[in-house]
C-alpha positions in Angstrom: -10.8 4.2 -2.2 -10.5 4.9 1.5 -13.3 3.9 3.9 -14.8 7.1 5.3 -16.5 6.8 8.7 -18.3 10.2 8.8 -19.8 9.8 12.2 -16.5 9.0 13.8 -14.6 11.4 11.5 -12.1 8.7 10.4 -10.4 8.0 7.1 -9.2 4.4 6.8 -6.7 3.3 4.2 -5.6 -0.3 3.6 -2.1 -1.1 2.6 -1.2 -4.7 1.8 2.3 -6.2 1.9 2.6 -8.9 -0.8 5.4 -11.2 -1.9 6.6 -14.8 -2.1 6.7 -16.9 1.1 9.5 -15.9 3.5 10.4 -12.8 1.6 10.1 -10.6 4.7 6.5 -9.3 4.8 5.9 -10.2 8.4 9.4 -8.9 9.3 8.4 -5.5 7.8 5.3 -5.2 9.9 7.2 -6.3 13.1 9.9 -3.7 12.4 7.3 -1.0 11.8 5.4 -2.0 14.9 8.6 -1.9 17.1 9.6 1.6 15.9 6.3 3.4 16.2 5.1 5.2 19.3 2.7 2.8 21.1 0.2 5.7 21.5 -0.3 5.8 17.7 -0.6 2.2 16.8 -2.6 -0.9 17.7 -1.3 -4.3 18.8 0.3 -6.4 16.1 -1.8 -9.6 15.4 0.3 -12.4 13.9 -0.8 -15.9 12.9 2.2 -18.1 11.9 3.1 -21.7 11.7 6.2 -23.2 13.3 8.0 -22.5 10.0 7.3 -18.8 10.5 5.1 -18.5 7.4 2.3 -16.0 7.5 -1.1 -17.6 7.5 -4.1 -15.3 7.1 -2.9 -11.8 7.9 -1.1 -9.5 10.2 -2.9 -6.3 11.1 -1.5 -3.0 12.2 -3.2 0.4 12.2 -1.1 3.6 12.2 -2.9 6.7 13.3 -1.8 10.1 12.0 -3.4 13.4 11.1 -3.3 14.2 7.4 -6.7 15.8 6.7 -8.3 18.6 8.8 -11.1 17.4 11.0 -10.5 13.7 10.4 -8.3 11.1 12.0 -6.5 8.9 9.5 -5.9 5.2 10.1 -3.5 3.2 7.9 -4.2 -0.5 8.2 -1.3 -2.7 7.2 -1.9 -6.3 6.2 0.3 -9.1 5.0 -1.0 -11.9 2.7 0.2 -15.5 2.5 3.0 -16.1 0.1 2.1 -19.7 -0.5 -0.2 -20.3 -3.6 -2.2 -22.8 -1.5 -3.6 -19.9 0.4 -4.7 -18.0 -2.7 -8.3 -17.5 -1.5 -7.0 -15.8 1.6 -4.8 -13.5 -0.5 -7.7 -12.6 -2.7 -9.8 -11.8 0.4 -7.2 -9.6 2.0 -6.6 -7.7 -1.3 -10.2 -6.6 -1.5 -10.5 -2.8 -1.3 -6.7 -2.3 -0.9 -5.6 1.3 -1.4 -1.9 0.5 -1.9 0.6 -2.4 -2.2 4.1 -2.9 -1.0 5.6 -5.9 -2.9 8.4 -7.5 -0.9 10.7 -9.4 -3.2 13.3 -11.8 -2.0 16.8 -10.8 -3.3 18.2 -14.3 -3.2 19.1 -15.4 -6.8 17.4 -18.8 -6.4 14.1 -17.1 -5.4 13.6 -15.0 -8.6 11.2 -17.4 -10.2 9.2 -17.4 -6.9 9.2 -13.5 -7.0 7.8 -13.5 -10.6 5.2 -16.1 -9.8 4.1 -14.1 -6.7 3.8 -10.9 -8.8 1.7 -12.6 -11.4 -0.5 -14.1 -8.7 -0.9 -10.6 -7.3 -2.1 -9.3 -10.7 -4.5 -12.2 -11.1 -6.1 -11.8 -7.7 -6.5 -8.0 -8.2 -8.3 -8.8 -11.5 -10.6 -11.3 -9.8 -11.5 -8.5 -7.3 -12.4 -6.2 -10.2 -9.2 -4.1 -9.7 -5.9 -3.8 -11.5 -2.3 -3.3 -10.6 -2.3 -0.2 -12.8 -4.9 1.5 -10.6 -3.1 1.1 -7.3 -0.1 2.8 -5.8 2.7 0.2 -5.6 6.2 0.3 -4.0 8.7 -2.4 -4.7 11.0 -3.5 -1.9 14.0 -5.6 -2.7 14.6 -7.3 0.6 17.5 -9.3 1.9 20.2 -7.2 0.2 22.6 -8.5 2.8 22.6 -12.1 1.7 25.7 -13.4 -0.2 23.7 -14.6 -3.2 21.7 -11.5 -3.7 20.6 -10.9 -7.3 21.8 -7.6 -8.9 19.3 -4.8 -8.4 19.4 -4.2 -12.2 18.1 -7.8 -12.6 15.3 -7.3 -10.1 14.3 -4.1 -11.8 14.2 -5.8 -15.2 12.2 -8.7 -13.7 9.6 -6.7 -11.8 9.9 -3.0 -12.8 10.3 -3.1 -16.5 7.5 -0.8 -17.5 7.1 2.8 -19.0 6.0 4.2 -15.6 8.4 2.6 -13.1 7.4 2.0 -9.5 9.4 3.5 -6.7 11.7 0.8 -5.4 14.0 0.4 -2.4 16.9 -1.9 -1.5 16.1 -3.2 2.0 17.1 -5.3 4.9 13.9 -5.7 6.8 15.5 -7.6 9.7 17.7 -4.6 10.4 15.1 -2.0 9.5 16.9 -0.6 6.5 14.3 1.2 4.2 11.4 -0.4 6.0 9.9 2.9 7.1 10.9 4.5 3.8 8.9 2.0 1.9 5.9 2.6 4.1 6.2 6.4 3.8 6.5 6.1 0.0 3.3 4.0 -0.5 1.4 6.1 2.1 2.2 9.3 0.3 1.1 7.9 -3.0 -2.2 6.6 -1.4 -2.9 10.0 0.0 -2.1 11.8 -3.3 -4.5 9.5 -5.2 -7.2 10.0 -2.5 -7.0 13.8 -2.7 -7.0 13.7 -6.6 -10.1 11.5 -6.6 -11.9 13.5 -4.1 -11.3 16.7 -6.0 -12.5 15.1 -9.2 -15.7 13.9 -7.6 -16.3 17.2 -5.8 -15.9 19.1 -9.1 -18.1 16.7 -11.0 -20.8 16.8 -8.4 -20.8 20.6 -8.2 -20.8 20.9 -11.9 -23.9 18.6 -12.1 -25.6 20.6 -9.4 -25.1 23.9 -11.2 -26.2 22.4 -14.5 -29.4 21.2 -13.0 -30.1 24.5 -11.3 -29.0 26.9 -13.9 -29.0 24.8 -17.1 -25.4 25.8 -17.6 -22.1 24.7 -16.0 -20.6 26.9 -13.3 -17.5 28.9 -14.0 -14.3 27.5 -12.4 -14.1 30.5 -10.1 -17.4 29.5 -8.5 -16.3 25.9 -7.8 -14.8 24.8 -4.5 -12.6 21.8 -4.0 -11.1 20.0 -1.1 -7.9 21.7 0.2 -5.0 20.5 -1.8 -2.2 18.8 0.0 0.8 21.1 -0.5 3.3 18.9 1.3 3.7 15.2 1.4 3.8 14.2 5.1 6.3 11.8 6.5 3.9 9.4 8.3 6.6 7.7 10.3 9.9 9.0 11.5 
């Protein structure tokens, strides 16, 4: 659920980029950062070793207007792909509103992809959440490498479920489908937020009418948050 800063009139959503080490999570954020208007984004904070592996997290907030009267901040994080930094991963995943899972397309990295996915599920459970509750987008990165696994195999490995996740073939180093992945998860996050707010508003007003009149209010008397009729493209 988004963090709502009422005094500042700000909605804050947290999107976390997960995946095995060197799958392209940091490259995604660097590409997004380079293509956004500097007036609408913060500086990109990166902590990496000489081997270019993300330690701790990258942070990038994208500011866009999606709800009347409120500024909306999308905070983008990456988490370490190495299992040795599992505690950091669990910490960064707390209160996440959406996930982009960046899979490495190289055939010899598929066991690592699967282990990273299982680790994501386990850390969400430890945080009292679930992969089933979160908007998720799968990004099959490094499609340009010679030993790329077939997309059908990646779908079988990571997206073999009744309600399949949106997935993209990507080349993050060239920018292919990087912004598309971000737009897709952001739109799902916003849709989930509006649906939850509408449910809570209706339940709250129903309880108020019940207490005051000893009977539920008719639907015509209830008000709800304005529905989002069009999914915005958050980045061009």
